[in-house]
Backbone atoms as SQL, in Angstrom:
CREATE TABLE atoms (id INTEGER PRIMARY KEY, chain TEXT, resi INTEGER, resn TEXT, atom TEXT, x REAL, y REAL, z REAL);
INSERT INTO atoms VALUES
  (1, 'A', 1, 'UNK', 'N', 131.348, 210.193, -78.677),
  (2, 'A', 1, 'UNK', 'CA', 130.922, 209.816, -77.347),
  (3, 'A', 1, 'UNK', 'C', 129.909, 210.852, -76.858),
  (4, 'A', 2, 'UNK', 'N', 128.838, 210.375, -76.289),
  (5, 'A', 2, 'UNK', 'CA', 127.771, 211.260, -75.832),
  (6, 'A', 2, 'UNK', 'C', 127.402, 210.899, -74.391),
  (7, 'A', 3, 'UNK', 'N', 127.334, 211.898, -73.528),
  (8, 'A', 3, 'UNK', 'CA', 126.878, 211.675, -72.163),
  (9, 'A', 3, 'UNK', 'C', 125.360, 211.545, -72.171),
  (10, 'A', 4, 'UNK', 'N', 124.864, 210.605, -71.368),
  (11, 'A', 4, 'UNK', 'CA', 123.424, 210.370, -71.291),
  (12, 'A', 4, 'UNK', 'C', 122.903, 210.824, -69.943),
  (13, 'A', 5, 'UNK', 'N', 121.883, 211.654, -69.964),
  (14, 'A', 5, 'UNK', 'CA', 121.261, 212.143, -68.737),
  (15, 'A', 5, 'UNK', 'C', 119.759, 212.258, -68.992),
  (16, 'A', 6, 'UNK', 'N', 118.967, 211.367, -68.399),
  (17, 'A', 6, 'UNK', 'CA', 117.525, 211.436, -68.605),
  (18, 'A', 6, 'UNK', 'C', 116.950, 212.794, -68.193),
  (19, 'A', 7, 'UNK', 'N', 115.923, 213.216, -68.897),
  (20, 'A', 7, 'UNK', 'CA', 115.270, 214.488, -68.626),
  (21, 'A', 7, 'UNK', 'C', 114.795, 214.545, -67.179),
  (22, 'A', 8, 'UNK', 'N', 115.077, 215.668, -66.533),
  (23, 'A', 8, 'UNK', 'CA', 114.657, 215.881, -65.163),
  (24, 'A', 8, 'UNK', 'C', 115.639, 215.394, -64.110),
  (25, 'A', 9, 'UNK', 'N', 116.663, 214.654, -64.511),
  (26, 'A', 9, 'UNK', 'CA', 117.657, 214.163, -63.546),
  (27, 'A', 9, 'UNK', 'C', 118.649, 215.261, -63.206),
  (28, 'A', 10, 'UNK', 'N', 119.095, 215.283, -61.978),
  (29, 'A', 10, 'UNK', 'CA', 120.170, 216.180, -61.560),
  (30, 'A', 10, 'UNK', 'C', 121.472, 215.658, -62.157),
  (31, 'A', 11, 'UNK', 'N', 122.285, 216.569, -62.705),
  (32, 'A', 11, 'UNK', 'CA', 123.559, 216.156, -63.300),
  (33, 'A', 11, 'UNK', 'C', 124.489, 215.644, -62.210),
  (34, 'A', 12, 'UNK', 'N', 125.017, 214.409, -62.376),
  (35, 'A', 12, 'UNK', 'CA', 125.949, 213.871, -61.381),
  (36, 'A', 12, 'UNK', 'C', 127.220, 214.715, -61.304),
  (37, 'A', 13, 'UNK', 'N', 127.825, 214.723, -60.136),
  (38, 'A', 13, 'UNK', 'CA', 129.080, 215.462, -59.935),
  (39, 'A', 13, 'UNK', 'C', 130.250, 214.492, -60.076),
  (40, 'A', 14, 'UNK', 'N', 131.113, 214.716, -61.074),
  (41, 'A', 14, 'UNK', 'CA', 132.321, 213.923, -61.220),
  (42, 'A', 14, 'UNK', 'C', 132.192, 212.657, -62.028),
  (43, 'A', 15, 'UNK', 'N', 131.025, 212.368, -62.576),
  (44, 'A', 15, 'UNK', 'CA', 130.844, 211.196, -63.424),
  (45, 'A', 15, 'UNK', 'C', 129.618, 211.411, -64.294),
  (46, 'A', 16, 'UNK', 'N', 129.396, 210.503, -65.230),
  (47, 'A', 16, 'UNK', 'CA', 128.218, 210.547, -66.084),
  (48, 'A', 16, 'UNK', 'C', 127.284, 209.408, -65.730),
  (49, 'A', 17, 'UNK', 'N', 125.991, 209.645, -65.843),
  (50, 'A', 17, 'UNK', 'CA', 125.012, 208.586, -65.593),
  (51, 'A', 17, 'UNK', 'C', 125.148, 207.489, -66.645),
  (52, 'A', 18, 'UNK', 'N', 125.498, 207.875, -67.849),
  (53, 'A', 18, 'UNK', 'CA', 125.698, 206.915, -68.934),
  (54, 'A', 18, 'UNK', 'C', 126.478, 207.531, -70.064),
  (55, 'A', 19, 'UNK', 'N', 127.064, 206.689, -70.894),
  (56, 'A', 19, 'UNK', 'CA', 127.856, 207.125, -72.050),
  (57, 'A', 19, 'UNK', 'C', 127.399, 206.317, -73.256),
  (58, 'A', 20, 'UNK', 'N', 127.210, 206.990, -74.371),
  (59, 'A', 20, 'UNK', 'CA', 126.883, 206.314, -75.628),
  (60, 'A', 20, 'UNK', 'C', 128.069, 206.467, -76.575),
  (61, 'A', 21, 'UNK', 'N', 128.498, 205.343, -77.142),
  (62, 'A', 21, 'UNK', 'CA', 129.580, 205.345, -78.121),
  (63, 'A', 21, 'UNK', 'C', 129.081, 204.588, -79.336),
  (64, 'A', 22, 'UNK', 'N', 129.259, 205.159, -80.518),
  (65, 'A', 22, 'UNK', 'CA', 128.722, 204.515, -81.710),
  (66, 'A', 22, 'UNK', 'C', 129.769, 203.728, -82.490),
  (67, 'A', 23, 'UNK', 'N', 131.053, 204.034, -82.355),
  (68, 'A', 23, 'UNK', 'CA', 132.088, 203.304, -83.099),
  (69, 'A', 23, 'UNK', 'C', 133.432, 203.482, -82.415),
  (70, 'A', 24, 'UNK', 'N', 134.295, 202.527, -82.635),
  (71, 'A', 24, 'UNK', 'CA', 135.654, 202.630, -82.109),
  (72, 'A', 24, 'UNK', 'C', 136.183, 201.291, -81.640),
  (73, 'A', 25, 'UNK', 'N', 137.446, 201.316, -81.222),
  (74, 'A', 25, 'UNK', 'CA', 138.097, 200.121, -80.682),
  (75, 'A', 25, 'UNK', 'C', 137.969, 200.141, -79.172),
  (76, 'A', 26, 'UNK', 'N', 137.500, 199.041, -78.610),
  (77, 'A', 26, 'UNK', 'CA', 137.352, 198.965, -77.156),
  (78, 'A', 26, 'UNK', 'C', 138.669, 198.509, -76.533),
  (79, 'A', 27, 'UNK', 'N', 139.041, 199.158, -75.438),
  (80, 'A', 27, 'UNK', 'CA', 140.239, 198.807, -74.683),
  (81, 'A', 27, 'UNK', 'C', 139.814, 198.561, -73.247),
  (82, 'A', 28, 'UNK', 'N', 140.197, 197.416, -72.717),
  (83, 'A', 28, 'UNK', 'CA', 139.858, 197.044, -71.348),
  (84, 'A', 28, 'UNK', 'C', 141.150, 197.058, -70.528),
  (85, 'A', 29, 'UNK', 'N', 141.160, 197.877, -69.487),
  (86, 'A', 29, 'UNK', 'CA', 142.339, 197.987, -68.627),
  (87, 'A', 29, 'UNK', 'C', 142.040, 197.211, -67.343),
  (88, 'A', 30, 'UNK', 'N', 142.955, 196.342, -66.983),
  (89, 'A', 30, 'UNK', 'CA', 142.810, 195.514, -65.781),
  (90, 'A', 30, 'UNK', 'C', 142.679, 196.382, -64.541),
  (91, 'A', 31, 'UNK', 'N', 142.265, 195.770, -63.455),
  (92, 'A', 31, 'UNK', 'CA', 142.271, 196.470, -62.180),
  (93, 'A', 31, 'UNK', 'C', 143.706, 196.830, -61.821),
  (94, 'A', 32, 'UNK', 'N', 144.002, 198.120, -61.801),
  (95, 'A', 32, 'UNK', 'CA', 145.362, 198.592, -61.508),
  (96, 'A', 32, 'UNK', 'C', 145.399, 199.222, -60.124),
  (97, 'A', 33, 'UNK', 'N', 146.535, 199.062, -59.461),
  (98, 'A', 33, 'UNK', 'CA', 146.745, 199.625, -58.131),
  (99, 'A', 33, 'UNK', 'C', 147.810, 200.709, -58.200),
  (100, 'A', 34, 'UNK', 'N', 148.058, 201.360, -57.072),
  (101, 'A', 34, 'UNK', 'CA', 148.947, 202.517, -57.026),
  (102, 'A', 34, 'UNK', 'C', 150.415, 202.196, -56.857),
  (103, 'A', 35, 'UNK', 'N', 150.901, 201.242, -57.648),
  (104, 'A', 35, 'UNK', 'CA', 152.338, 201.003, -57.631),
  (105, 'A', 35, 'UNK', 'C', 152.948, 201.449, -58.946),
  (106, 'A', 36, 'UNK', 'N', 154.285, 201.547, -58.952),
  (107, 'A', 36, 'UNK', 'CA', 154.975, 202.009, -60.154),
  (108, 'A', 36, 'UNK', 'C', 155.244, 200.831, -61.096),
  (109, 'A', 37, 'UNK', 'N', 156.000, 201.092, -62.151),
  (110, 'A', 37, 'UNK', 'CA', 156.281, 200.076, -63.169),
  (111, 'A', 37, 'UNK', 'C', 157.089, 198.889, -62.632),
  (112, 'A', 38, 'UNK', 'N', 157.691, 199.043, -61.463),
  (113, 'A', 38, 'UNK', 'CA', 158.450, 197.958, -60.823),
  (114, 'A', 38, 'UNK', 'C', 157.641, 197.273, -59.719),
  (115, 'A', 39, 'UNK', 'N', 156.340, 197.532, -59.677),
  (116, 'A', 39, 'UNK', 'CA', 155.430, 196.979, -58.679),
  (117, 'A', 39, 'UNK', 'C', 155.831, 197.362, -57.250),
  (118, 'A', 40, 'UNK', 'N', 156.267, 198.624, -57.116),
  (119, 'A', 40, 'UNK', 'CA', 156.590, 199.198, -55.813),
  (120, 'A', 40, 'UNK', 'C', 155.573, 200.305, -55.539),
  (121, 'A', 41, 'UNK', 'N', 154.958, 200.269, -54.362),
  (122, 'A', 41, 'UNK', 'CA', 153.981, 201.303, -54.041),
  (123, 'A', 41, 'UNK', 'C', 154.669, 202.644, -53.843),
  (124, 'A', 42, 'UNK', 'N', 154.087, 203.680, -54.422),
  (125, 'A', 42, 'UNK', 'CA', 154.653, 205.025, -54.357),
  (126, 'A', 42, 'UNK', 'C', 154.450, 205.651, -52.984),
  (127, 'A', 43, 'UNK', 'N', 153.430, 205.201, -52.273),
  (128, 'A', 43, 'UNK', 'CA', 153.081, 205.813, -51.000),
  (129, 'A', 43, 'UNK', 'C', 152.029, 204.948, -50.311),
  (130, 'A', 44, 'UNK', 'N', 151.863, 205.169, -49.008),
  (131, 'A', 44, 'UNK', 'CA', 150.765, 204.552, -48.272),
  (132, 'A', 44, 'UNK', 'C', 149.533, 205.451, -48.259),
  (133, 'A', 45, 'UNK', 'N', 149.638, 206.636, -48.839),
  (134, 'A', 45, 'UNK', 'CA', 148.570, 207.623, -48.839),
  (135, 'A', 45, 'UNK', 'C', 147.552, 207.324, -49.943),
  (136, 'A', 46, 'UNK', 'N', 146.273, 207.371, -49.620),
  (137, 'A', 46, 'UNK', 'CA', 145.216, 207.075, -50.578),
  (138, 'A', 46, 'UNK', 'C', 145.296, 207.955, -51.824),
  (139, 'A', 47, 'UNK', 'N', 145.430, 209.257, -51.661),
  (140, 'A', 47, 'UNK', 'CA', 145.421, 210.165, -52.812),
  (141, 'A', 47, 'UNK', 'C', 146.668, 209.948, -53.678),
  (142, 'A', 48, 'UNK', 'N', 147.802, 209.703, -53.060),
  (143, 'A', 48, 'UNK', 'CA', 149.018, 209.397, -53.838),
  (144, 'A', 48, 'UNK', 'C', 148.831, 208.114, -54.641),
  (145, 'A', 49, 'UNK', 'N', 148.260, 207.099, -54.002),
  (146, 'A', 49, 'UNK', 'CA', 148.007, 205.843, -54.719),
  (147, 'A', 49, 'UNK', 'C', 147.007, 206.063, -55.846),
  (148, 'A', 50, 'UNK', 'N', 145.979, 206.864, -55.585),
  (149, 'A', 50, 'UNK', 'CA', 144.981, 207.172, -56.605),
  (150, 'A', 50, 'UNK', 'C', 145.635, 207.821, -57.821),
  (151, 'A', 51, 'UNK', 'N', 146.492, 208.814, -57.582),
  (152, 'A', 51, 'UNK', 'CA', 147.196, 209.479, -58.686),
  (153, 'A', 51, 'UNK', 'C', 147.984, 208.451, -59.494),
  (154, 'A', 52, 'UNK', 'N', 148.693, 207.561, -58.820),
  (155, 'A', 52, 'UNK', 'CA', 149.504, 206.575, -59.514),
  (156, 'A', 52, 'UNK', 'C', 148.637, 205.610, -60.320),
  (157, 'A', 53, 'UNK', 'N', 147.481, 205.225, -59.783),
  (158, 'A', 53, 'UNK', 'CA', 146.559, 204.367, -60.543),
  (159, 'A', 53, 'UNK', 'C', 146.158, 205.059, -61.844),
  (160, 'A', 54, 'UNK', 'N', 145.831, 206.336, -61.767),
  (161, 'A', 54, 'UNK', 'CA', 145.427, 207.068, -62.965),
  (162, 'A', 54, 'UNK', 'C', 146.578, 207.188, -63.964),
  (163, 'A', 55, 'UNK', 'N', 147.776, 207.462, -63.469),
  (164, 'A', 55, 'UNK', 'CA', 148.962, 207.532, -64.336),
  (165, 'A', 55, 'UNK', 'C', 149.180, 206.178, -65.009),
  (166, 'A', 56, 'UNK', 'N', 149.059, 205.096, -64.240),
  (167, 'A', 56, 'UNK', 'CA', 149.216, 203.754, -64.798),
  (168, 'A', 56, 'UNK', 'C', 148.161, 203.474, -65.858),
  (169, 'A', 57, 'UNK', 'N', 146.926, 203.868, -65.584),
  (170, 'A', 57, 'UNK', 'CA', 145.836, 203.669, -66.531),
  (171, 'A', 57, 'UNK', 'C', 146.128, 204.400, -67.832),
  (172, 'A', 58, 'UNK', 'N', 146.579, 205.639, -67.731),
  (173, 'A', 58, 'UNK', 'CA', 146.897, 206.420, -68.934),
  (174, 'A', 58, 'UNK', 'C', 148.045, 205.792, -69.714),
  (175, 'A', 59, 'UNK', 'N', 149.011, 205.204, -69.026),
  (176, 'A', 59, 'UNK', 'CA', 150.134, 204.543, -69.696),
  (177, 'A', 59, 'UNK', 'C', 149.646, 203.345, -70.508),
  (178, 'A', 60, 'UNK', 'N', 148.721, 202.566, -69.939),
  (179, 'A', 60, 'UNK', 'CA', 148.166, 201.422, -70.668),
  (180, 'A', 60, 'UNK', 'C', 147.357, 201.912, -71.866),
  (181, 'A', 61, 'UNK', 'N', 146.542, 202.932, -71.666),
  (182, 'A', 61, 'UNK', 'CA', 145.754, 203.477, -72.775),
  (183, 'A', 61, 'UNK', 'C', 146.651, 203.990, -73.898),
  (184, 'A', 62, 'UNK', 'N', 147.753, 204.604, -73.536),
  (185, 'A', 62, 'UNK', 'CA', 148.685, 205.139, -74.527),
  (186, 'A', 62, 'UNK', 'C', 149.226, 204.024, -75.419),
  (187, 'A', 63, 'UNK', 'N', 149.411, 202.844, -74.853),
  (188, 'A', 63, 'UNK', 'CA', 149.874, 201.693, -75.648),
  (189, 'A', 63, 'UNK', 'C', 148.906, 201.354, -76.768),
  (190, 'A', 64, 'UNK', 'N', 147.636, 201.691, -76.599),
  (191, 'A', 64, 'UNK', 'CA', 146.606, 201.433, -77.614),
  (192, 'A', 64, 'UNK', 'C', 146.331, 202.673, -78.459),
  (193, 'A', 65, 'UNK', 'N', 147.112, 203.733, -78.252),
  (194, 'A', 65, 'UNK', 'CA', 146.894, 204.966, -78.998),
  (195, 'A', 65, 'UNK', 'C', 145.808, 205.839, -78.415),
  (196, 'A', 66, 'UNK', 'N', 145.479, 205.609, -77.160),
  (197, 'A', 66, 'UNK', 'CA', 144.407, 206.360, -76.523),
  (198, 'A', 66, 'UNK', 'C', 144.885, 207.215, -75.372),
  (199, 'A', 67, 'UNK', 'N', 143.943, 207.867, -74.744),
  (200, 'A', 67, 'UNK', 'CA', 144.232, 208.716, -73.603),
  (201, 'A', 67, 'UNK', 'C', 143.020, 208.802, -72.707),
  (202, 'A', 68, 'UNK', 'N', 143.100, 209.628, -71.680),
  (203, 'A', 68, 'UNK', 'CA', 141.999, 209.731, -70.725),
  (204, 'A', 68, 'UNK', 'C', 140.683, 210.185, -71.354),
  (205, 'A', 69, 'UNK', 'N', 140.765, 210.907, -72.448),
  (206, 'A', 69, 'UNK', 'CA', 139.551, 211.390, -73.103),
  (207, 'A', 69, 'UNK', 'C', 138.735, 210.250, -73.733),
  (208, 'A', 70, 'UNK', 'N', 139.323, 209.058, -73.829),
  (209, 'A', 70, 'UNK', 'CA', 138.642, 207.918, -74.432),
  (210, 'A', 70, 'UNK', 'C', 137.989, 206.991, -73.395),
  (211, 'A', 71, 'UNK', 'N', 138.174, 207.288, -72.120),
  (212, 'A', 71, 'UNK', 'CA', 137.617, 206.450, -71.061),
  (213, 'A', 71, 'UNK', 'C', 136.098, 206.622, -71.021),
  (214, 'A', 72, 'UNK', 'N', 135.375, 205.495, -71.029),
  (215, 'A', 72, 'UNK', 'CA', 133.913, 205.536, -70.988),
  (216, 'A', 72, 'UNK', 'C', 133.343, 204.923, -69.717),
  (217, 'A', 73, 'UNK', 'N', 134.152, 204.124, -68.983),
  (218, 'A', 73, 'UNK', 'CA', 133.664, 203.472, -67.776),
  (219, 'A', 73, 'UNK', 'C', 134.826, 203.202, -66.838),
  (220, 'A', 74, 'UNK', 'N', 134.590, 203.398, -65.536),
  (221, 'A', 74, 'UNK', 'CA', 135.579, 203.057, -64.507),
  (222, 'A', 74, 'UNK', 'C', 134.844, 202.451, -63.318),
  (223, 'A', 75, 'UNK', 'N', 135.467, 201.439, -62.731),
  (224, 'A', 75, 'UNK', 'CA', 134.980, 200.888, -61.470),
  (225, 'A', 75, 'UNK', 'C', 136.110, 201.010, -60.466),
  (226, 'A', 76, 'UNK', 'N', 135.833, 201.731, -59.389),
  (227, 'A', 76, 'UNK', 'CA', 136.826, 201.972, -58.339),
  (228, 'A', 76, 'UNK', 'C', 136.508, 201.081, -57.154),
  (229, 'A', 77, 'UNK', 'N', 137.537, 200.443, -56.612),
  (230, 'A', 77, 'UNK', 'CA', 137.416, 199.636, -55.406),
  (231, 'A', 77, 'UNK', 'C', 138.287, 200.284, -54.340),
  (232, 'A', 78, 'UNK', 'N', 137.689, 200.703, -53.242),
  (233, 'A', 78, 'UNK', 'CA', 138.437, 201.329, -52.148),
  (234, 'A', 78, 'UNK', 'C', 138.283, 200.481, -50.887),
  (235, 'A', 79, 'UNK', 'N', 139.326, 200.503, -50.066),
  (236, 'A', 79, 'UNK', 'CA', 139.301, 199.679, -48.850),
  (237, 'A', 79, 'UNK', 'C', 138.737, 200.412, -47.644),
  (238, 'A', 80, 'UNK', 'N', 138.543, 201.747, -47.778),
  (239, 'A', 80, 'UNK', 'CA', 138.023, 202.497, -46.640),
  (240, 'A', 80, 'UNK', 'C', 137.143, 203.632, -47.158),
  (241, 'A', 81, 'UNK', 'N', 135.847, 203.418, -47.099),
  (242, 'A', 81, 'UNK', 'CA', 134.879, 204.400, -47.598),
  (243, 'A', 81, 'UNK', 'C', 135.029, 205.745, -46.890),
  (244, 'A', 82, 'UNK', 'N', 135.188, 205.735, -45.576),
  (245, 'A', 82, 'UNK', 'CA', 135.280, 206.998, -44.824),
  (246, 'A', 82, 'UNK', 'C', 136.537, 207.780, -45.193),
  (247, 'A', 83, 'UNK', 'N', 137.647, 207.091, -45.368),
  (248, 'A', 83, 'UNK', 'CA', 138.875, 207.774, -45.802),
  (249, 'A', 83, 'UNK', 'C', 138.667, 208.388, -47.180),
  (250, 'A', 84, 'UNK', 'N', 138.052, 207.637, -48.084),
  (251, 'A', 84, 'UNK', 'CA', 137.765, 208.135, -49.422),
  (252, 'A', 84, 'UNK', 'C', 136.870, 209.379, -49.361),
  (253, 'A', 85, 'UNK', 'N', 135.772, 209.297, -48.623),
  (254, 'A', 85, 'UNK', 'CA', 134.844, 210.425, -48.539),
  (255, 'A', 85, 'UNK', 'C', 135.479, 211.645, -47.882),
  (256, 'A', 86, 'UNK', 'N', 136.320, 211.442, -46.888),
  (257, 'A', 86, 'UNK', 'CA', 136.950, 212.571, -46.211),
  (258, 'A', 86, 'UNK', 'C', 137.998, 213.258, -47.086),
  (259, 'A', 87, 'UNK', 'N', 138.448, 212.594, -48.139),
  (260, 'A', 87, 'UNK', 'CA', 139.469, 213.148, -49.035),
  (261, 'A', 87, 'UNK', 'C', 138.905, 213.432, -50.426),
  (262, 'A', 88, 'UNK', 'N', 137.578, 213.476, -50.542),
  (263, 'A', 88, 'UNK', 'CA', 136.917, 213.603, -51.840),
  (264, 'A', 88, 'UNK', 'C', 137.371, 214.823, -52.633),
  (265, 'A', 89, 'UNK', 'N', 137.591, 215.937, -51.972),
  (266, 'A', 89, 'UNK', 'CA', 138.047, 217.139, -52.676),
  (267, 'A', 89, 'UNK', 'C', 139.413, 216.906, -53.317),
  (268, 'A', 90, 'UNK', 'N', 140.321, 216.279, -52.570),
  (269, 'A', 90, 'UNK', 'CA', 141.655, 215.983, -53.108),
  (270, 'A', 90, 'UNK', 'C', 141.573, 214.948, -54.234),
  (271, 'A', 91, 'UNK', 'N', 140.691, 213.966, -54.065),
  (272, 'A', 91, 'UNK', 'CA', 140.497, 212.958, -55.099),
  (273, 'A', 91, 'UNK', 'C', 140.013, 213.640, -56.381),
  (274, 'A', 92, 'UNK', 'N', 139.048, 214.538, -56.268),
  (275, 'A', 92, 'UNK', 'CA', 138.530, 215.256, -57.434),
  (276, 'A', 92, 'UNK', 'C', 139.586, 216.085, -58.131),
  (277, 'A', 93, 'UNK', 'N', 140.387, 216.796, -57.357),
  (278, 'A', 93, 'UNK', 'CA', 141.466, 217.611, -57.931),
  (279, 'A', 93, 'UNK', 'C', 142.480, 216.727, -58.644),
  (280, 'A', 94, 'UNK', 'N', 142.845, 215.631, -58.007),
  (281, 'A', 94, 'UNK', 'CA', 143.805, 214.701, -58.594),
  (282, 'A', 94, 'UNK', 'C', 143.255, 214.101, -59.881),
  (283, 'A', 95, 'UNK', 'N', 141.988, 213.719, -59.866),
  (284, 'A', 95, 'UNK', 'CA', 141.362, 213.163, -61.065),
  (285, 'A', 95, 'UNK', 'C', 141.458, 214.158, -62.227),
  (286, 'A', 96, 'UNK', 'N', 141.060, 215.393, -61.990),
  (287, 'A', 96, 'UNK', 'CA', 141.079, 216.394, -63.064),
  (288, 'A', 96, 'UNK', 'C', 142.501, 216.693, -63.524),
  (289, 'A', 97, 'UNK', 'N', 143.477, 216.671, -62.600),
  (290, 'A', 97, 'UNK', 'CA', 144.879, 216.901, -62.974),
  (291, 'A', 97, 'UNK', 'C', 145.374, 215.857, -63.963),
  (292, 'A', 98, 'UNK', 'N', 144.981, 214.610, -63.770),
  (293, 'A', 98, 'UNK', 'CA', 145.491, 213.523, -64.608),
  (294, 'A', 98, 'UNK', 'C', 144.554, 213.220, -65.778),
  (295, 'A', 99, 'UNK', 'N', 143.257, 213.199, -65.531),
  (296, 'A', 99, 'UNK', 'CA', 142.288, 212.745, -66.531),
  (297, 'A', 99, 'UNK', 'C', 141.600, 213.886, -67.279),
  (298, 'A', 100, 'UNK', 'N', 141.785, 215.103, -66.830),
  (299, 'A', 100, 'UNK', 'CA', 141.111, 216.229, -67.462),
  (300, 'A', 100, 'UNK', 'C', 139.648, 216.281, -67.067),
  (301, 'A', 101, 'UNK', 'N', 138.837, 216.827, -67.953),
  (302, 'A', 101, 'UNK', 'CA', 137.416, 216.979, -67.646),
  (303, 'A', 101, 'UNK', 'C', 136.576, 215.936, -68.372),
  (304, 'A', 102, 'UNK', 'N', 137.103, 214.727, -68.474),
  (305, 'A', 102, 'UNK', 'CA', 136.360, 213.592, -69.010),
  (306, 'A', 102, 'UNK', 'C', 135.740, 212.857, -67.832),
  (307, 'A', 103, 'UNK', 'N', 134.430, 212.775, -67.813),
  (308, 'A', 103, 'UNK', 'CA', 133.732, 212.147, -66.698),
  (309, 'A', 103, 'UNK', 'C', 132.914, 210.962, -67.201),
  (310, 'A', 104, 'UNK', 'N', 133.521, 209.760, -67.189),
  (311, 'A', 104, 'UNK', 'CA', 132.838, 208.567, -67.690),
  (312, 'A', 104, 'UNK', 'C', 131.798, 208.052, -66.712),
  (313, 'A', 105, 'UNK', 'N', 131.094, 207.017, -67.135),
  (314, 'A', 105, 'UNK', 'CA', 130.215, 206.308, -66.205),
  (315, 'A', 105, 'UNK', 'C', 131.115, 205.641, -65.163),
  (316, 'A', 106, 'UNK', 'N', 130.775, 205.779, -63.877),
  (317, 'A', 106, 'UNK', 'CA', 131.636, 205.258, -62.818),
  (318, 'A', 106, 'UNK', 'C', 130.828, 204.586, -61.733),
  (319, 'A', 107, 'UNK', 'N', 131.506, 203.666, -61.049),
  (320, 'A', 107, 'UNK', 'CA', 130.992, 203.082, -59.812),
  (321, 'A', 107, 'UNK', 'C', 132.160, 203.058, -58.841),
  (322, 'A', 108, 'UNK', 'N', 131.874, 203.252, -57.561),
  (323, 'A', 108, 'UNK', 'CA', 132.883, 203.177, -56.507),
  (324, 'A', 108, 'UNK', 'C', 132.332, 202.247, -55.433),
  (325, 'A', 109, 'UNK', 'N', 133.124, 201.242, -55.090),
  (326, 'A', 109, 'UNK', 'CA', 132.679, 200.205, -54.171),
  (327, 'A', 109, 'UNK', 'C', 133.693, 200.054, -53.048),
  (328, 'A', 110, 'UNK', 'N', 133.203, 199.984, -51.809),
  (329, 'A', 110, 'UNK', 'CA', 134.091, 199.671, -50.692),
  (330, 'A', 110, 'UNK', 'C', 134.220, 198.156, -50.603),
  (331, 'A', 111, 'UNK', 'N', 135.467, 197.685, -50.498),
  (332, 'A', 111, 'UNK', 'CA', 135.734, 196.253, -50.382),
  (333, 'A', 111, 'UNK', 'C', 136.495, 195.990, -49.089),
  (334, 'A', 112, 'UNK', 'N', 136.411, 194.769, -48.599),
  (335, 'A', 112, 'UNK', 'CA', 137.097, 194.413, -47.358),
  (336, 'A', 112, 'UNK', 'C', 138.609, 194.457, -47.526),
  (337, 'A', 113, 'UNK', 'N', 139.093, 194.093, -48.696),
  (338, 'A', 113, 'UNK', 'CA', 140.532, 194.060, -48.932),
  (339, 'A', 113, 'UNK', 'C', 140.769, 193.936, -50.427),
  (340, 'A', 114, 'UNK', 'N', 142.008, 194.205, -50.831),
  (341, 'A', 114, 'UNK', 'CA', 142.433, 194.010, -52.209),
  (342, 'A', 114, 'UNK', 'C', 143.537, 192.957, -52.210),
  (343, 'A', 115, 'UNK', 'N', 143.854, 192.416, -53.363),
  (344, 'A', 115, 'UNK', 'CA', 144.844, 191.340, -53.438),
  (345, 'A', 115, 'UNK', 'C', 146.236, 191.803, -53.003),
  (346, 'A', 116, 'UNK', 'N', 146.573, 193.054, -53.266),
  (347, 'A', 116, 'UNK', 'CA', 147.860, 193.608, -52.826),
  (348, 'A', 116, 'UNK', 'C', 147.652, 194.247, -51.464),
  (349, 'A', 117, 'UNK', 'N', 148.351, 193.733, -50.461),
  (350, 'A', 117, 'UNK', 'CA', 148.129, 194.173, -49.080),
  (351, 'A', 117, 'UNK', 'C', 148.264, 195.684, -48.882),
  (352, 'A', 118, 'UNK', 'N', 149.178, 196.328, -49.592),
  (353, 'A', 118, 'UNK', 'CA', 149.407, 197.768, -49.403),
  (354, 'A', 118, 'UNK', 'C', 148.455, 198.649, -50.200),
  (355, 'A', 119, 'UNK', 'N', 147.666, 198.043, -51.075),
  (356, 'A', 119, 'UNK', 'CA', 146.776, 198.820, -51.945),
  (357, 'A', 119, 'UNK', 'C', 145.570, 199.344, -51.174),
  (358, 'A', 120, 'UNK', 'N', 145.264, 200.620, -51.388),
  (359, 'A', 120, 'UNK', 'CA', 144.069, 201.239, -50.813),
  (360, 'A', 120, 'UNK', 'C', 142.988, 201.463, -51.862),
  (361, 'A', 121, 'UNK', 'N', 143.377, 201.367, -53.156),
  (362, 'A', 121, 'UNK', 'CA', 142.437, 201.590, -54.254),
  (363, 'A', 121, 'UNK', 'C', 142.883, 200.770, -55.454),
  (364, 'A', 122, 'UNK', 'N', 141.892, 200.273, -56.184),
  (365, 'A', 122, 'UNK', 'CA', 142.131, 199.562, -57.438),
  (366, 'A', 122, 'UNK', 'C', 141.060, 200.029, -58.408),
  (367, 'A', 123, 'UNK', 'N', 141.442, 200.252, -59.670),
  (368, 'A', 123, 'UNK', 'CA', 140.483, 200.772, -60.653),
  (369, 'A', 123, 'UNK', 'C', 140.558, 199.956, -61.943),
  (370, 'A', 124, 'UNK', 'N', 139.368, 199.527, -62.418),
  (371, 'A', 124, 'UNK', 'CA', 139.225, 198.907, -63.739),
  (372, 'A', 124, 'UNK', 'C', 138.681, 199.973, -64.682),
  (373, 'A', 125, 'UNK', 'N', 139.118, 199.932, -65.933),
  (374, 'A', 125, 'UNK', 'CA', 138.742, 200.971, -66.889),
  (375, 'A', 125, 'UNK', 'C', 138.392, 200.374, -68.241),
  (376, 'A', 126, 'UNK', 'N', 137.397, 200.962, -68.876),
  (377, 'A', 126, 'UNK', 'CA', 137.063, 200.636, -70.271),
  (378, 'A', 126, 'UNK', 'C', 137.153, 201.929, -71.062),
  (379, 'A', 127, 'UNK', 'N', 137.806, 201.842, -72.218),
  (380, 'A', 127, 'UNK', 'CA', 137.923, 203.000, -73.112),
  (381, 'A', 127, 'UNK', 'C', 137.468, 202.604, -74.500),
  (382, 'A', 128, 'UNK', 'N', 137.033, 203.589, -75.274),
  (383, 'A', 128, 'UNK', 'CA', 136.709, 203.380, -76.685),
  (384, 'A', 128, 'UNK', 'C', 137.497, 204.432, -77.460),
  (385, 'A', 129, 'UNK', 'N', 138.394, 203.924, -78.311),
  (386, 'A', 129, 'UNK', 'CA', 139.272, 204.786, -79.103),
  (387, 'A', 129, 'UNK', 'C', 138.706, 204.850, -80.519),
  (388, 'A', 130, 'UNK', 'N', 138.492, 206.044, -81.054),
  (389, 'A', 130, 'UNK', 'CA', 137.928, 206.155, -82.406),
  (390, 'A', 130, 'UNK', 'C', 138.734, 205.343, -83.417),
  (391, 'A', 131, 'UNK', 'N', 138.008, 204.677, -84.308),
  (392, 'A', 131, 'UNK', 'CA', 138.658, 203.840, -85.337),
  (393, 'A', 131, 'UNK', 'C', 139.260, 204.692, -86.427);
């Protein structure tokens, strides 16, 4: 896996502009929310839900023999941009605690609502696990 950064571009903070992968098995993780294995939300707090989403994502990846180091793309959907931005430092710390220093290509989008009423964040993930 190789991070792509065009010459002269400022290095993004917390994500990669692009990722190149030459071989491996692709794993697609559904949009996951911050509930536990029994579909119970761990908290109403954004950062707590975020941590649980990442833990859930890693659990799915583990089923395929992968881990956070294999993630190449994530799309985050948040219900409140201002809440997300005001907690960015905590979000970053939580991300590194669970995912390490793997920074895939990412997008973060504010949405009006998510399908689960209590959800504040939902994340879709793509990983490539070496063959």
